[in-house]
Every structure is written in structure tokens, then in C-alpha cells.
C-alpha positions in Angstrom: 203.7 -78.0 -20.3 200.3 -78.4 -21.9 197.8 -81.2 -21.2 194.9 -82.2 -23.3 191.6 -83.1 -21.6 190.6 -86.8 -21.9 187.7 -85.8 -24.2 190.0 -83.7 -26.4 188.0 -80.5 -25.8 190.4 -78.5 -23.6 194.1 -77.8 -23.3 195.5 -76.7 -19.9 198.7 -74.8 -19.9 200.7 -72.6 -17.5 201.1 -68.9 -18.0 204.5 -67.5 -18.0 205.6 -66.1 -14.6 204.8 -62.6 -13.5 207.7 -60.1 -13.2 210.3 -62.9 -13.0 209.0 -64.2 -9.7 208.4 -67.7 -11.0 204.7 -67.6 -10.0 202.7 -69.4 -12.7 198.9 -69.7 -13.1 197.0 -72.3 -15.1 194.7 -71.6 -18.0 192.4 -73.8 -20.2 191.7 -73.0 -23.8 189.1 -74.7 -25.9 190.7 -77.0 -28.5 188.2 -75.7 -31.1 189.3 -72.1 -30.4 188.2 -69.3 -28.2 189.5 -67.3 -25.3 191.5 -68.9 -22.5 189.8 -69.5 -19.2 191.8 -68.8 -16.0 191.7 -71.8 -13.7 193.9 -70.3 -10.9 194.3 -66.7 -9.8 196.8 -67.0 -7.1 199.5 -64.3 -7.1 201.4 -65.9 -4.2 201.2 -69.5 -5.3 202.8 -71.1 -8.4 200.8 -73.9 -10.1 202.5 -76.1 -12.7 202.5 -79.5 -14.3 198.8 -80.3 -14.8 197.6 -83.9 -15.2 194.0 -84.7 -16.0 192.0 -87.4 -14.2 190.5 -90.0 -16.5 187.0 -88.5 -16.1 188.2 -85.0 -16.9 186.8 -83.5 -13.7 190.0 -83.0 -11.8 193.6 -81.8 -12.4 196.5 -83.0 -10.3 198.9 -80.1 -10.1 202.2 -79.1 -8.5 201.9 -76.0 -6.2 204.5 -73.9 -4.5 203.6 -70.9 -2.3 205.9 -68.0 -2.9 207.4 -68.3 0.6 207.9 -72.1 0.5 211.1 -73.8 -0.6 209.3 -76.9 -1.9 206.4 -78.0 -4.2 203.4 -79.9 -3.0 200.6 -81.7 -4.8 197.0 -80.4 -5.1 193.9 -81.5 -6.8 192.0 -78.8 -8.7 188.3 -79.7 -8.8 187.1 -78.4 -12.2 183.4 -78.9 -11.5 183.4 -76.3 -8.7 186.8 -74.6 -9.2 187.8 -75.5 -5.7 191.3 -76.7 -4.8 191.6 -79.8 -2.7 195.0 -80.5 -1.2 196.3 -84.0 -1.5 197.1 -85.8 1.8 
């Protein structure tokens, strides 16, 4: 799944899984062109299904640790690249 930023400047997408382990990372690519930017580098956590906040500062994402049987929801703060887990 790909998601356009509210200002239309970025597209966030998930990278295909590594070695068939169904572990995905999220990347952003400038809509005007250029190299992709890694948003997550978590080899033991899958991140999927990005949804932008209206102000474009946060992504709501689905996460699943490699050892977990279920997905959870997290907020990815794009202003400081910190992940905040939803409660």
C-alpha cells in the first residue's frame, strides 16, 4: 500500500519483506523524484498500512514484532523519527 502525504510532496510505501520472513519496513519517496528515505529500520518488526495525519507530521501504522501473533497500532512521529505506541 502507498499513501500520499497531505501536502502531496511524499509517498510512503512498504518495502517487500526480507528473505520471506514477512518483515516489512516503511520508506518515503519525494513525489517530485529522488531517492527513497527509510522511515523504519527494524529487522524484527513489520510495519505496514501507513495513514497520514491531516497535518502530515505523523503516520498511523500497523506493527507486528516477529515473535508476536498479532498486529498493533503505532504512531510514527515524522518530526523526530520516534515511534509512539498508541494506547
